[in-house]
N, C-alpha and C positions, 0 to 999 in steps of 0.2 A: 524074363518076367513071368511070374505065375499069375493066372487069373482063376480064382476060386469062386464058386457060386454057393449061395445058401438060400433056399434049399437046393440041393443038387438038381441040375436040369436034365440029367440023363445023358447017356452015352450017345444017343442018336442026335440030339440037339447039339452036343459038344462037337461031334463029327461034322455036322452041318455048318456050325460056326467056323470051324477050322477050314473047311472047304471054301466057304464064302470069303474068309479072310485071305486065303491063298489065291483065290480067283481075283479078288480086288487088287491084291499086290501085283499079280501078273498083268492085269489091265493097266495099272499105273506104270509098270516097267515098260510095257509096249508103248504107251502114250509118251513116256519120257524120251524114248528113242525115236519116235516117228512124227509126233505132232510139231509142226513149225512153231506154234505159239508156245508150247511147253519148252521146246529147245531154246527159244529166244529168252524166255523167263529164267531158265536155268543158267544161261550165259550171263544174264544180268546179275545173278547171285554171285558170280565169280568176280565181279567188279567191286571196287571199293565203294559201297553204297552205305548210307546211314540207316539207322534203325527204322525210320518211317518208310523209307524206300523198300526195305526188306519186308515190312508189314504189307505194303501194297503188292509186292510180288507174291507173298504168301496168299493174300486174298485172291489174286488172279489165278494162282495155281489151284486153290481150293475150287474155284468155279470150273476150271478146265477138268480137274479130277472128278468133280461131281457129275459133269456131263458125260464123261467117259464111263464112270461106274454105272450110271443109269442106263446108258446105251449098251453096256456090257452085261446087263441083266442081274446085277447085284440087287438083292432085296431092297426096295425103296426105304425101309425103316433104318437100314444100316448106312445108307449112302452119305447123308450129310456129315455125320460124325467121323466116318472112315475117311472121307475126302479131307476133312479138316486135319485129322491126325497125319495123314499121308503128306499133305502139303507142309505141315509143321516139320515133319521128318525131312522132307526134301530140302527145306530151307536150312536145316541144321546138319545136313550130311549124315542122316540116320536112315538105315534101311531095315525093313522087316526081312529076315532071312527065311524063317519057316515058323510054323506053328505045329506043335505036337501034343499028343494026349499023354498025360502022366497021371498023377493023383489029381491034377487039375489041368487046365490048358496052359501050355508053356509056349510063350512067344519069344523067339530069339531075334534080337536086334543087332545090327552091325553099325557101330559108331566109328566113323572114319578119322575122328580126331578126339583128343582129350576133351576139348570144349563140347563136342557132340555128346560124349559120354556124360558130361556134367548136365547138358541140356536134357538128355533122356531122364536122368535122375530127377531133375526139376519137374519134368512132365509127370513123373510118377508121384512124387511127394506132394505136388500141388493139387492132385486129384483130377487132373486133366485126363490121364489114362483111365482112371476109374469111370469117368463119365462116358468116354468113348466106348469102352467095352461093356458097360452096363446097358447103354442104349442099344448097341449092336446085339448083345445076347438077348435082351428082352424082346427085341423085334422078332427074333426067331422063336423064342420060347413062348411068346404070347402070354407071358406072366411076369410079374415083378419078382426080381431076384436081387439079393445083395451080392454085389461083385466086389471081391477083395483083390487088390493089386498089392502084392507083397513088397513094400518099400524096404523093409528090413533086410530082405534077402539081397536086394540090389546093393544096398550099402555094404553088406558083408562082402559081396563079390568085389566091390570097389576097393575095399580095404586090402584085398589080396593083391592088388596091383603093386608092382615093385618099382622102386626108384633105382637108379644105377647102383646104389649102394645095397640093393636087395632088402630094402626096408619098406614095409607097407606104408601107404599114404592114404589120407582120408580126403573126402570130397571138399572139405573146406580149405584144403591146402592146394587145390588145383588152380 
C-alpha cells in the first residue's frame, strides 16, 4: 500500500513516521507473544465466534494495544488510530511486514488468507486506512496534509493473483 502526502511532508518526517510505525508494530508483536490478556483474546479469535463477539474481542485488543503503545513511547497523537488499525489487523489475520520509503511511503502487509486479503482491500477502499495514516502523519508533521492511499494499485495487484487455471481473478469473485 502506498501512502502519498500533499503537500510533501519531507524526508525527515517520512523517516520518522516509518520509524514510529515500525516501533509500534514491534511493540504489538511483543505484546501479542507475551501478554496473557492478548494471548487469551487471540485464542478466542480462533474459536467459532459470531460477529458481535469478534467486535468485542477487537475492542479489547484495541484497549490492550493502546496501553502498550503509550507505554512503549509511541507519540500520543498516533496511538489511538494505530491501536485501532493493529487490532483490526489482528482480528483479520493481517500483519504489517515493513514500511519503506520510495516515491511515497510503502507499507507491506501480509494477509494469511484470501479473506484477509479481501478485508485489507475493504479497509483501503472504505477510507479506514486513509484516516489511520492521515491522523498518524499529521501528528508528526504538525500540519494538515492530504494523505492518499492508492486503492487502484491494490486492486491491480489483486487482479494478478492466479487461479489454478492461471487466470486472473478479481476481488468480487473471492
